[in-house]
VMD Tcl script that draws the C-alpha trace (Angstrom):
set ca {
  {159.17 215.06 265.11}
  {161.45 218.04 265.81}
  {165.11 217.27 266.16}
  {166.39 218.54 269.51}
  {169.95 219.65 270.31}
  {172.08 216.85 271.74}
  {173.43 217.04 275.27}
  {175.81 214.70 277.09}
  {173.88 215.34 280.31}
  {171.36 212.63 279.38}
  {173.95 209.85 279.48}
  {174.33 207.27 282.24}
  {177.64 207.12 284.12}
  {180.34 205.49 282.02}
  {182.28 202.42 283.04}
  {186.00 202.74 283.68}
  {187.04 201.39 280.26}
  {184.54 203.67 278.52}
  {185.85 206.75 280.33}
  {189.44 205.84 279.54}
  {188.66 205.24 275.86}
  {186.61 208.45 275.64}
  {189.49 210.49 277.07}
  {191.87 208.86 274.58}
  {189.49 209.59 271.70}
  {188.98 213.24 272.62}
  {192.71 213.69 273.20}
  {193.68 212.32 269.81}
  {190.82 213.71 267.68}
  {191.97 211.57 264.74}
  {189.61 210.66 261.87}
  {189.76 206.92 262.59}
  {189.49 205.11 265.93}
  {188.93 201.40 266.58}
  {187.57 200.19 269.92}
  {187.68 196.46 270.70}
  {185.52 195.44 273.64}
  {184.13 192.08 274.66}
  {180.41 191.46 274.02}
  {178.35 192.93 276.83}
  {180.92 195.58 277.77}
  {178.90 198.54 276.46}
  {180.26 199.42 273.01}
  {176.95 201.02 271.98}
  {176.89 203.40 274.94}
  {180.53 204.33 274.34}
  {179.92 205.09 270.66}
  {176.80 207.14 271.33}
  {178.62 209.19 273.97}
  {181.31 210.08 271.40}
  {178.58 210.93 268.85}
  {176.91 213.20 271.41}
  {180.20 214.98 272.17}
  {180.87 215.62 268.47}
  {177.30 216.73 267.72}
  {177.24 219.02 270.74}
  {180.49 220.83 269.91}
  {179.69 221.09 266.20}
  {182.48 218.82 264.96}
  {179.86 216.83 263.05}
  {176.31 217.55 261.91}
  {175.12 213.99 261.27}
  {175.70 210.42 262.38}
  {175.47 207.25 260.29}
  {175.55 203.86 262.02}
  {176.31 200.77 259.91}
  {175.11 197.52 261.53}
  {175.25 193.85 260.45}
  {171.48 193.10 260.51}
  {168.06 194.68 260.19}
  {167.26 193.82 263.80}
  {170.33 195.67 265.05}
  {169.23 198.78 263.14}
  {166.17 198.99 265.37}
  {168.23 198.25 268.47}
  {170.68 201.07 267.66}
  {167.90 203.57 266.96}
  {166.19 202.76 270.26}
  {169.44 203.06 272.25}
  {170.24 206.39 270.58}
  {166.76 207.78 271.23}
  {167.14 207.08 274.96}
  {170.05 209.56 275.08}
  {168.50 212.18 272.81}
  {170.01 211.18 269.43}
  {167.37 210.54 266.77}
  {168.45 207.98 264.14}
  {166.26 206.86 261.24}
  {166.18 203.03 261.25}
  {163.78 202.91 258.28}
  {166.09 204.72 255.85}
  {166.23 203.04 252.44}
  {168.67 203.61 249.60}
  {165.88 205.05 247.48}
  {165.42 207.88 250.02}
  {168.75 209.44 248.95}
  {168.76 211.86 251.93}
  {167.83 211.50 255.58}
  {165.03 213.64 256.93}
  {166.20 216.75 258.78}
  {164.06 215.53 261.68}
  {166.82 213.03 262.45}
  {170.44 213.39 263.49}
  {171.24 210.60 261.04}
  {170.38 207.06 260.00}
  {171.13 203.41 260.71}
  {171.85 201.21 257.69}
  {173.26 197.74 257.09}
  {176.51 196.71 255.42}
  {174.41 195.10 252.70}
  {172.64 198.42 252.02}
  {175.96 200.20 251.69}
  {177.42 197.48 249.47}
  {174.47 197.69 247.06}
  {174.57 201.47 246.59}
  {177.76 203.03 247.99}
  {177.35 206.21 245.94}
  {174.03 206.96 247.68}
  {175.75 206.87 251.03}
  {178.77 208.79 249.76}
  {176.48 211.66 248.68}
  {174.78 211.59 252.11}
  {178.16 211.65 253.82}
  {179.29 214.65 251.75}
  {176.06 216.61 252.29}
  {176.68 217.13 256.02}
  {179.79 216.75 258.17}
  {179.27 213.13 259.18}
  {180.47 210.74 261.84}
  {180.24 207.07 260.83}
  {179.97 204.30 263.43}
  {180.89 200.92 261.92}
  {179.38 198.37 264.30}
  {181.06 194.93 264.31}
  {183.38 196.30 261.64}
  {184.82 192.89 260.75}
  {181.65 192.41 258.67}
  {182.94 195.04 256.25}
  {185.35 192.33 255.08}
  {182.63 189.71 254.52}
  {182.75 190.32 250.78}
  {184.75 192.52 248.42}
  {181.62 194.45 247.45}
  {180.85 195.24 251.09}
  {184.42 196.30 251.84}
  {184.74 198.38 248.70}
  {181.30 199.87 249.29}
  {182.09 200.90 252.87}
  {185.38 202.45 251.78}
  {183.82 204.38 248.89}
  {180.80 205.53 250.91}
  {182.59 206.78 254.00}
  {185.97 208.09 252.86}
  {184.54 211.66 252.98}
  {183.38 211.23 256.61}
  {184.84 213.64 259.16}
  {185.10 210.86 261.76}
  {184.95 207.05 261.60}
  {184.56 204.97 264.76}
  {185.05 201.21 264.37}
  {183.56 198.87 266.97}
  {184.01 195.12 267.36}
  {184.03 192.41 269.99}
  {185.96 190.08 267.68}
  {188.59 191.92 265.63}
  {189.64 188.86 263.68}
  {188.50 187.01 260.61}
  {189.13 183.57 259.08}
  {190.28 185.06 255.78}
  {192.62 187.67 254.32}
  {189.98 190.24 253.41}
  {191.25 193.55 254.85}
  {188.79 195.53 256.95}
  {188.30 199.09 255.64}
  {189.72 201.94 257.75}
  {191.42 199.50 260.15}
  {195.14 200.10 260.67}
  {197.44 197.12 260.03}
  {201.00 197.04 261.35}
  {203.73 194.65 260.22}
  {205.27 192.60 263.03}
  {208.66 190.99 263.40}
  {207.36 187.89 261.61}
  {206.50 189.95 258.54}
  {202.73 189.54 258.98}
  {200.32 192.45 259.19}
  {198.11 192.63 262.27}
  {195.17 194.86 263.00}
  {195.82 197.56 265.59}
  {193.14 198.76 268.00}
  {193.16 202.14 269.74}
  {191.29 200.80 272.77}
  {191.06 197.18 273.94}
  {188.83 195.83 276.70}
  {188.95 192.02 276.76}
  {186.77 189.39 278.38}
  {189.31 188.77 281.13}
  {189.33 192.48 282.06}
  {185.53 192.65 282.02}
  {185.20 189.48 284.09}
  {187.64 190.80 286.68}
  {185.65 194.03 287.00}
  {182.26 192.31 287.15}
  {181.09 193.79 283.83}
  {180.36 190.36 282.33}
  {179.30 187.02 283.75}
  {181.60 184.03 284.19}
  {180.75 181.30 281.67}
  {180.70 177.63 282.65}
  {180.95 175.27 279.67}
  {179.40 171.82 280.12}
  {180.77 169.54 277.39}
  {178.74 166.40 276.60}
  {180.27 163.34 274.99}
  {178.61 160.01 274.18}
  {178.53 157.06 271.80}
  {177.32 157.80 268.27}
  {176.35 155.42 265.45}
  {175.60 156.23 261.81}
  {175.34 154.54 258.42}
  {177.40 155.73 255.45}
  {176.12 156.10 251.89}
  {177.82 152.76 251.14}
  {175.69 151.05 253.79}
  {178.48 150.62 256.37}
  {177.60 151.23 260.01}
  {180.18 153.21 261.99}
  {180.42 154.01 265.69}
  {182.56 156.55 267.50}
  {182.72 158.29 270.82}
  {182.15 162.02 270.47}
  {185.27 163.89 271.53}
  {187.81 161.14 270.96}
  {190.66 161.71 268.46}
  {189.66 160.78 264.90}
  {189.75 162.17 261.38}
  {187.99 165.42 260.50}
  {185.32 163.63 258.47}
  {184.57 161.18 261.29}
  {184.39 163.99 263.84}
  {182.03 165.90 261.56}
  {179.74 162.89 261.13}
  {179.78 161.95 264.83}
  {179.03 165.59 265.67}
  {176.15 165.73 263.18}
  {174.81 162.42 264.55}
  {174.77 163.83 268.06}
  {172.86 166.93 266.90}
  {170.21 164.83 265.13}
  {166.83 165.84 266.66}
  {165.57 162.27 266.25}
  {168.38 160.77 268.36}
  {168.86 160.57 272.14}
  {171.79 162.99 272.55}
  {169.85 166.22 272.01}
  {166.89 165.28 274.28}
  {169.30 164.34 277.08}
  {171.30 167.56 276.70}
  {168.16 169.72 276.44}
  {166.77 168.05 279.57}
  {170.02 168.81 281.43}
  {170.05 172.40 280.13}
  {166.47 172.95 281.26}
  {167.34 171.54 284.69}
  {170.23 174.01 284.87}
  {167.87 176.83 283.83}
  {165.48 175.88 286.63}
  {168.33 175.97 289.18}
  {169.20 179.51 288.05}
  {165.56 180.60 288.23}
  {165.13 179.16 291.70}
  {168.43 180.60 292.89}
  {168.01 184.33 292.25}
  {167.62 184.76 288.47}
  {163.84 184.40 288.30}
  {163.60 185.46 284.65}
  {166.63 183.55 283.35}
  {166.18 182.46 279.76}
  {167.75 179.82 277.52}
  {168.83 179.89 273.89}
  {169.44 176.96 271.53}
  {171.60 177.87 268.52}
  {170.75 175.47 265.70}
  {172.52 174.67 262.42}
  {169.51 175.10 260.14}
  {165.82 175.94 260.12}
  {164.62 172.34 260.02}
  {166.66 171.45 263.10}
  {165.53 174.63 264.88}
  {161.87 173.69 264.50}
  {162.59 170.11 265.61}
  {164.46 171.32 268.71}
  {161.52 173.57 269.59}
  {159.19 170.56 269.45}
  {161.61 168.64 271.69}
  {161.64 171.45 274.24}
  {157.86 171.57 274.32}
  {157.72 167.79 274.81}
  {160.33 167.84 277.59}
  {159.18 170.95 279.47}
  {155.51 171.32 278.59}
  {156.17 174.89 277.42}
  {156.53 176.20 273.88}
  {159.83 177.66 272.76}
  {160.06 180.85 270.71}
  {161.47 180.08 267.25}
  {163.39 182.83 265.42}
  {164.36 182.31 261.78}
  {166.27 184.98 259.90}
  {163.99 185.10 256.87}
  {160.72 185.21 258.81}
  {158.71 188.41 258.79}
  {158.45 189.65 262.37}
  {161.63 187.93 263.61}
  {162.86 191.17 265.20}
  {159.55 191.61 267.00}
  {159.75 188.06 268.38}
  {163.27 188.67 269.69}
  {162.14 191.89 271.39}
  {159.08 190.17 272.88}
  {161.19 187.30 274.22}
  {163.70 189.75 275.73}
  {160.90 191.51 277.63}
  {159.12 188.30 278.74}
  {159.93 185.55 281.21}
  {159.58 182.74 278.64}
  {162.05 179.91 279.19}
  {163.48 179.04 275.75}
  {164.26 180.54 272.37}
  {165.56 178.53 269.40}
  {167.34 180.36 266.58}
  {169.66 179.68 263.66}
  {171.99 182.64 263.23}
  {169.99 185.78 263.84}
  {170.85 186.09 267.53}
  {174.49 185.07 267.24}
  {175.79 188.63 267.17}
  {174.95 191.96 268.74}
  {171.42 191.12 269.90}
  {170.92 192.26 273.47}
  {168.88 189.86 275.64}
  {170.50 190.31 279.08}
  {168.41 187.59 280.74}
  {169.91 184.83 278.58}
  {171.86 182.65 281.01}
  {171.78 179.11 279.58}
  {172.81 178.17 276.06}
  {172.89 174.99 273.99}
  {175.44 175.16 271.16}
  {173.63 172.80 268.78}
  {175.30 173.99 265.59}
  {178.17 172.80 263.44}
  {179.47 176.34 262.85}
  {182.85 176.42 264.54}
  {184.96 179.36 263.40}
  {186.49 181.33 266.30}
  {184.51 184.37 265.13}
  {181.11 182.65 265.20}
  {181.83 180.87 268.49}
  {182.92 184.07 270.25}
  {179.91 186.01 269.01}
  {177.52 183.21 269.98}
  {178.91 182.93 273.52}
  {178.73 186.71 273.74}
  {174.94 186.42 273.93}
  {175.21 184.95 277.43}
  {177.83 187.12 279.15}
  {175.93 190.38 279.65}
  {175.88 191.02 283.40}
  {172.94 192.69 285.12}
  {173.91 192.38 288.76}
  {176.85 190.89 290.68}
  {177.12 187.14 290.95}
  {175.17 186.01 287.89}
  {176.73 183.11 285.99}
  {176.08 181.71 282.52}
  {176.12 178.04 281.48}
  {176.66 176.89 277.90}
  {176.21 173.25 276.85}
  {178.48 172.20 273.98}
  {179.31 168.96 272.14}
  {182.59 167.46 273.35}
  {184.43 168.18 270.10}
  {188.16 169.01 270.39}
  {187.93 172.16 268.26}
  {185.05 173.59 270.31}
  {186.69 172.63 273.60}
  {189.79 174.52 272.52}
  {187.73 177.64 271.79}
  {185.98 177.31 275.15}
  {189.33 177.00 276.92}
  {190.60 180.16 275.23}
  {187.67 182.47 276.00}
  {190.11 185.03 277.42}
  {192.48 185.01 274.45}
  {192.83 188.30 272.60}
  {193.10 187.92 268.83}
  {193.96 190.30 266.02}
  {193.13 190.12 262.36}
  {196.24 188.81 260.58}
  {196.77 189.30 256.86}
  {198.84 186.77 254.91}
  {199.21 184.27 257.75}
  {199.21 180.50 257.26}
  {195.79 178.92 257.03}
  {194.92 176.75 260.00}
  {193.25 173.45 259.43}
  {189.94 173.28 261.19}
  {186.25 172.91 260.77}
  {186.10 176.16 258.79}
  {187.29 174.11 255.83}
  {185.71 170.74 256.40}
  {182.72 169.14 254.76}
  {180.33 169.97 257.59}
  {181.18 173.66 257.82}
  {180.90 174.14 254.07}
  {177.45 172.61 254.10}
  {176.30 174.85 256.92}
  {177.49 178.14 255.47}
  {174.34 178.09 253.38}
  {171.35 176.70 255.26}
  {169.92 175.37 251.98}
  {173.05 173.30 251.29}
  {172.53 170.96 254.22}
  {171.33 168.11 252.01}
  {174.85 167.35 250.74}
  {176.00 165.88 254.03}
  {172.77 164.00 254.69}
  {173.22 162.10 251.44}
  {176.55 160.84 252.78}
  {175.32 159.29 255.98}
  {172.30 158.47 258.11}
  {172.31 159.11 261.86}
  {171.30 155.99 263.81}
  {171.75 156.66 267.54}
  {173.63 158.71 270.11}
  {173.88 158.75 273.89}
  {174.99 161.65 276.09}
  {177.18 161.95 279.14}
  {178.79 164.96 280.82}
  {182.41 164.56 279.75}
  {183.96 167.67 281.30}
  {183.31 171.15 282.62}
  {185.48 174.03 281.38}
  {185.94 177.27 283.29}
  {188.65 179.92 283.23}
  {190.76 177.83 280.87}
  {190.67 174.81 283.20}
  {189.03 171.48 282.37}
  {187.29 169.42 285.05}
  {186.74 165.86 283.82}
  {183.54 164.14 284.98}
  {182.54 161.22 282.73}
  {179.08 161.44 284.35}
  {176.20 159.61 282.68}
  {173.08 161.68 282.03}
  {170.72 161.66 285.01}
  {173.30 160.47 287.56}
  {174.15 162.22 290.86}
  {177.57 163.14 289.42}
  {175.88 165.09 286.60}
  {173.47 166.71 289.05}
  {176.44 167.95 291.10}
  {177.37 170.22 288.22}
  {173.87 171.08 287.03}
  {173.06 172.14 290.58}
  {175.85 174.70 290.93}
  {174.42 177.92 292.43}
  {173.57 180.56 289.85}
  {174.83 183.53 291.85}
  {178.60 183.15 292.22}
  {181.66 185.28 291.57}
  {184.32 183.94 289.21}
  {186.54 182.96 292.15}
  {183.64 181.16 293.84}
  {182.90 179.22 290.63}
  {186.51 178.03 290.42}
  {186.58 177.11 294.12}
  {183.32 175.16 293.91}
  {184.35 173.28 290.76}
  {187.61 172.27 292.42}
  {185.69 171.14 295.49}
  {183.26 169.08 293.37}
  {186.13 167.37 291.59}
  {188.03 166.69 294.82}
  {184.91 165.09 296.35}
  {184.38 162.85 293.33}
  {188.03 161.75 293.33}
  {187.82 161.00 297.06}
  {184.68 158.92 296.52}
  {186.43 156.96 293.79}
  {189.38 156.27 296.08}
  {187.04 155.09 298.85}
  {185.27 152.70 296.47}
  {188.62 151.22 295.41}
  {189.81 150.90 299.02}
  {186.59 149.31 300.30}
  {184.74 147.69 297.40}
  {181.26 146.29 297.80}
  {181.10 142.58 298.75}
  {180.12 141.57 295.24}
  {183.25 143.27 293.96}
  {185.65 141.54 296.39}
  {185.85 138.41 294.29}
  {189.35 138.00 292.90}
  {189.34 139.45 289.45}
  {191.74 141.05 287.07}
  {190.71 144.64 286.51}
  {190.67 145.59 282.84}
  {193.26 148.20 281.89}
  {191.86 151.75 281.70}
  {190.80 152.95 278.29}
  {192.49 155.92 276.66}
  {189.42 158.02 277.47}
  {189.58 157.04 281.16}
  {193.32 157.81 281.32}
  {192.79 161.26 279.79}
  {189.99 162.05 282.25}
  {192.15 160.94 285.20}
  {195.17 162.93 283.97}
  {193.06 166.06 283.38}
  {191.74 165.77 286.94}
  {195.26 165.38 288.32}
  {196.52 168.35 286.31}
  {193.61 170.54 287.40}
  {194.18 169.62 291.04}
  {197.82 170.73 290.71}
  {196.80 173.95 288.95}
  {194.21 174.65 291.67}
  {196.83 174.15 294.37}
  {199.19 176.57 292.62}
  {196.32 179.06 292.22}
  {195.73 179.04 295.98}
  {199.46 179.44 296.68}
  {200.12 182.25 294.21}
  {196.76 183.86 293.47}
  {197.36 183.45 289.71}
  {194.20 182.68 287.70}
  {193.78 179.09 286.50}
  {193.84 180.26 282.88}
  {197.21 181.97 283.26}
  {198.74 178.90 284.89}
  {197.48 176.69 282.05}
  {198.77 179.22 279.49}
  {202.23 179.17 281.10}
  {202.23 175.36 281.00}
  {201.41 175.47 277.30}
  {204.27 177.92 276.77}
  {206.70 175.65 278.59}
  {205.50 172.32 277.20}
  {203.77 173.25 273.95}
  {200.57 171.71 272.67}
  {196.87 172.65 272.71}
  {194.60 173.44 275.70}
  {194.21 170.59 278.17}
  {190.76 169.74 276.79}
  {192.50 168.76 273.52}
  {195.87 167.56 274.87}
  {197.08 164.02 274.33}
  {197.94 161.63 277.15}
  {201.66 162.30 276.64}
  {201.15 166.08 276.72}
  {199.09 165.85 279.92}
  {201.74 163.68 281.58}
  {204.44 166.19 280.60}
  {202.45 169.09 282.08}
  {201.83 167.17 285.30}
  {205.56 166.49 285.61}
  {206.30 170.16 284.97}
  {203.79 171.24 287.65}
  {205.30 168.83 290.16}
  {208.75 170.29 289.53}
  {207.69 173.91 290.07}
}
mol new
graphics top color blue
foreach p $ca { graphics top sphere $p radius 0.5 }
foreach p [lrange $ca 0 end-1] q [lrange $ca 1 end] { graphics top cylinder $p $q radius 0.2 }
display resetview
């Protein structure tokens, strides 16, 4: 191989945000620059264009890319080669220097953390630009952060990229600028920001429809007591964790029902203009991943591709799936970040991992747009914490140092067990899953929640599973509002003209708390939809303003009292 001079003429046309950020970068010419862009927006192309500019004008002589995983090393090298930049993805710490046949190398954060002095010597040998991909990983451990800082301090330029510039801890991210706000807390500062809401408005990413499934769960504790709870209803953290784990049990009924619904949704997309649409199940551990794959084969008659992070050839299987028209892939964590499979359009979030960082990166696998009108559908357990994250897809977050720790599943029993796949036995000793049923509890889109309460396999569920796959964001919102209005009208007709068998005098039982919440969410969403049509404001912004005025969490998590207060506020506007 002979290394050729780099030219920017080989690049595809840049998107508007990429052009704007490139102009800002070239204007400032500062050593450090952080670009935050939603998954699927084109961070790789942007970074390689900057690298080409600096190589072409002689500012730098070499490029080092630091990526989170081995698979992403190959993906970066292939993307760079397409625009004339040769990067060595097989570089190992023992090599000491990159071959002069290459413009540079791609390494992992783990490689740098193990031998930072090797990479420091490489950086000092030639004027080097360093691209830190998903830079928040540099704070995963002190050794990684210290290693990245020691290795790349001598670099001429450092470009930090991330789709999620926040962490769940106080580990500072090397080379990121932190500024102290009026509250005394330090927040990360980005030089260019391109959020999901911006990308959705410009058609760069797909709109995501979340289908949240609830249901009755039963399990037995280590003491022999049998407990039952409805997934999604308010309860203690431990009970939520156990109900959630019961629902995800491959031997129960919840997962087969949800997988059947997800496959039906996938078929609708394939029949409706996305002929190669693929699905991804994100599992908690390897044992569950294999069990889900067997379920998919039993339900669909087709084998699912299984990707496990410690399997030899996992990267090759991901690449083969991306280039095929196979229906389903099941993975644990390997495809939760950075992996580019644009045809993924249906997801099943069958994992207990629930940090905002993991959730955002996982959903990012489904938002990459290929042509106008494509939508993505993600099936999630109806757990308040997850519903809140789904409702806040458009929220922009910064990394905050020294802030108060939020209580959440990051710290609970279930999350601790899942941080290490081999630690899963701890929870299983505490309880035994007995049974679980599934029903479509609500649909979340653009920050709005559309309550359904539809049993699996009913026409009400099919109304949502059958939504067309080629819709703009506005069309999705309009159709969801129409579906909900039709269902409410049907309910009113049934009450006004009951069937003969129902006309016997009887005292109707009072509605349950779950039924009241569903009815109030529907009423609130109808009012929000009406305001949207009057003002043109997005549903998400109207809900956000209501939360500012009334306080409280997203409507998917709000209490009955909070929903009633928001309805009263909407009626007074």
